[in-house]
N, C-alpha and C positions, 0 to 999 in steps of 0.2 A: 737264745739272748735276742735282744731287741735294741737296735740302735735307734735314738729318737731323732727325728728331723725337725721341721719346722713346727711351732706351736699352733695349735687350732683355736682360732679366736672364738669360735662358738662354745668351746668346751675348757674352761679355765684349768690349767694343769695339764691338760691332754696334749699330746704332739703326734704329728704323722710319724708313722713307721719308715724310718730311712732304710733300714735293712733287718730282716728276720733270719736268724741262723738257728736251726734245729741241730741240737746235739753236736757242737763242735769239738774239736780236739780240745786237750787241756790247754795247749799253748794258744789255740784260737780263742777259747774262753777267757784266758787271762788277758789277752790283748784287748778283747771286747770290753771286758770290765775297767781295764785302764782307760779306755776311750769314753767311759761313763755309760756304757750300756747297762740296760735293766735285764732281770731275769724273768723269763716268760713262766709265769705259774700256771699257764694252761686254761685261763678263764677267758672264754670268747662270747662276745654279744654281737648279733647280727640279725637283720631282718631275713626272713626266708627267701625272699625273691632275689636278694642281693647275693646271697650265697650261691643259690641255684645258678645264677648268671656266672659267678667266678668258677664253679665247677664245669659248667658248660664251656668256658673259655680254656681251662687248663687241664681237666681230666674228664673229657667227655665220656669215656669209657666207663668210669665210675658211675656218672650220673645215670647213663644208659642203663646200666645194670641194676641200679637201684630202682629206677622206674618200672623195668621189665618185672622185677621180683614183687613190687607193690601191684602192679596190674594183674598179675596172675595169682595174687594172694587168695587164700580161701578163709571162711570164717568157720571156727570150730568152737562152738558156745562161747565163751568169753575170750578166746584166743584169735588173733588174726595171725595166719601162718604164711609169711612170705615164701615165694617159690624159690626153693633151694638151689635148683639147677641155674636160674637167672642171677641169683644172688652170688653164686660161686664164681661167675664171670667176672665180678668186680676185682680190679687189681688190688693187692693188699698194700695200701699206702694210707699214712695218717693225714689228717687235715693239715699238720704242720708243713709236711713236704709237699702235699698236693696243692694247697692254696696259699698258706700263710707265708711260705717263702716266695711266692711269685706275685701276690697282689699288690696293686699300687693304691689300694683304697682302704688301708687299714691305718688305724690310730692305736695309740697305746696311752693309758692313764697309769702312771707309777703310784703305788701305795706301798705302805709299810704295815706288816702285820705277821704274826707268827703263822707258819703255814708249813704243811708237809703233806706230799702225795701219798704217803705210808705206803710205798711200793714194795717194800721187803719186810720180812719178819723183824729184822733189826730196827726198821723204822717203827714197827709196832712196839717193840720193847721201850723205844725211846719216848713215845707218847704215853705210855701207861704209868701208873704210880708204881714206885718201887718199895721194896722193904728195906731194912737197915743193911742188907748184903747186896742191895742193888738188883734183887730179882722182881720179876713181875709175874704173877700167876693168875690163872683163872681155872675154876673148876676144883676137883679133888686132887690136890696136889701135896706131896711130902717131900721136904728138901732137907738134906744133910751135907754140910760143907760145900754148898753151891753158891756161886757168886755171879752177879751181873749177867743173870741169865733169864730168858722168856720160857715158861712152861704152861702150856694150855691143854687142859684135860676136858674133854667133851664127851658126853654120853654116860656120865655117872661112874665110869670106872676111876680107880685110883692111879695116879702117874706118880712114881717116886724117882728121885735123882739124887744121886750121892757123888760128891767130890768132883763136881765139873764147874767150869767157869767159862763165860762168854759162849754159851750154847743156845740153841732154839730146840725145844722139844714140844711138839704139837701131837697130841694123842687124840685120834677120833675113832669111833666104831669100826671103820674100814680100813683105816691105815694109820702109821705113825711116822712122823718125820724127826729125824734128829740131825742137826746141822750146827755148824759154828755160826755165830752172828756175823762173821766177816764174810762168810761164803753164803749167806741166806739168799742173796740174789740169784743164786745159780738154780733156785727152785724151778724157774722157767724152762731151763735145759732139762732138768729132771723130768717134768712133765712131758715134754717132747719125747724124751727117751721112753717113757712108760707107754705113750700113745704109739710110738713106732713099733714096741714089741706086744701091742695088743692088750695092755693091761687095762681092765675096765674102770678102775680107779682113776685114770687119767681124765675121764669126761663124765662119769655117772656117780650119783651119790647113792648111798643106801636108801634114802627116802627120795622117791621120784614123785614129782607133782604132775597131775593130768588135769583136764578140763573138769572132770567129776570129782576130784578130790586128790588123794595120794594114796602110794603103797610104799611099804618099806620091808625090805627083805630081813627076815629074821634067821633063816636057816637055809642052806641048800647043799644037796648032795647029788649023787650020779644020777638017780632017778626021782628025786623029789626037791620041791622048793616049798618053804613056808613063808608067807608074806602077811603082814599086818595092813589092812585096807580101811581107809577112812572115806566115806563118801558124804560130800556136802549135801544140804538139805535140797531135795528135789534132783539131785545128781543121778545119772544113770550110767551103767558100763556093761559092756557086753559079756555074756556067759562064757567062761574060759574053763577048759578041762583038759 
């Protein structure tokens, strides 16, 4: 949330940021709203040199890691690959905590329009069109006695749901997610758990893109793997056996 300060004469309607609070508690948010604070939608506009100077002042270790990753980057056809080791040295912090809560050089322009960051599957359901029973569907889907649910079927397969309410069902060729809409925000924790247990679906898709095109796994066994490969015009890849 953003508490507005003095008006900015050069920008009608805008004000200086008196206080920027990222993810306050519910009580803190209610107090800020009561004071007339506006909600941060996450749209930031700044000159590159100004942001660099603020990063240098507040989180120099982030800037140093980013610069090192860029300076050690290599070019791979159309790809610029940052140096992974240097990039990994950057602390994990958002721009909100790193700069916006600390800077004295920010302004805010209040606006009013419909907006959602669509950060959960429940939010996806909210922004899609619904049928008479409140369901939002995509792909080959068959429903019986199902209400207020999101069912997304990808890859050509049929996804059937019977007798459920307020659920999210996402079916893809490599994984299926079934969750209550109310708990769909826990997908992040689920992905972390899958990654910790070494499940490849946490980070990899069946179709993997490369500078020369892409490949998609069709079948895999103990001593074989079948892939579909598409090479872009002029693309080259190494011989594998």
